[in-house]
ZAKE-779989 format. One record per residue (C-alpha): x, y, z. Coordinates in steps of 0.001 Angstrom, whole numbers, plus 500000, padded with zeros to 6 digits. Layout:
! ZAKE-779989
   east  north     up
      X      Y      Z
...
! end
This chain:
! ZAKE-779989
   east  north     up
 492414 520946 513167
 490850 522787 509978
 491246 521340 506570
 490411 524145 504052
 488470 522818 500544
 491822 524176 499147
 493848 521508 501169
 491305 518655 500133
 491474 519501 496547
 495341 519660 496419
 495393 515723 497871
 492642 515208 495226
 494935 516482 492754
 497763 514330 494220
 495897 511148 494524
 494714 511603 490918
 491362 512217 491933
 488055 514521 490278
 485609 515398 493475
 482737 517890 492571
 481948 520261 495541
 479596 518070 497548
 482607 515390 497653
 485137 517905 498547
 483119 519315 501506
 482130 515538 502383
 485983 515079 502679
 486580 517809 504840
 484256 516678 507289
 486073 513286 506864
 489203 514549 506900
 489189 516668 509921
 487123 513828 511846
 490098 511901 511478
 493010 514577 512543
 490547 514857 515894
 490880 511492 516225
 494824 511208 515631
 495065 513833 518237
 492892 512596 520927
 495375 509394 520199
 498340 511541 521095
 497255 511885 524523
 497760 508197 525497
 500942 507966 527976
 503207 505840 526161
 506505 506588 528031
 505861 502763 529424
 504856 500964 526564
 508185 499038 524594
 508253 500093 520415
 507707 496932 518831
 506817 495744 515232
 503468 494073 515974
 500877 494377 518741
 501264 490667 519343
 504093 488508 520912
 504149 486261 517737
 507215 484472 515937
 507855 484267 512100
 508017 480641 511361
 511210 480226 508980
 511406 477162 506666
 514796 475513 505598
 516491 476893 502437
 516775 473678 499864
 517677 473653 496528
 514641 471436 494257
 514803 470340 490738
 513940 473429 488291
 511062 473751 486450
 512223 472722 482192
 512217 475687 479913
 509893 474397 477497
 507355 473868 480231
 507523 477167 481632
 507045 479014 479137
 504300 476689 477365
 501400 478931 478235
 502761 482269 477673
 501027 484508 475487
 504168 485331 473545
 507358 483661 473831
 510848 482271 472146
 513037 479076 472883
 513787 480421 476314
 512106 482936 477649
 508627 484731 478035
 508355 488232 475889
 506751 490840 477954
 505839 494274 476626
 508315 497015 477649
 507248 499232 480771
 509958 501548 481316
 510511 503990 479629
! end
């Protein structure tokens, strides 16, 4: 599959990257190589392979959920750069 310079520039814009002409050419080659590899993978017959969440047969160890003593509030906020008597004060991150 052929990747155009316009496609690379559009992807770079979406990723907020600035690419010089040499980098655009290199990215074209790299993306084409990746797509060629993916095309080779699509040639594999996977009809007999069951869908799985993980390639290894592993189980997730669970631990018992139990209530423990809470950390005292004054100790919890002690190392925070800004805090009041009961909570940490953080900068607003959502407009």
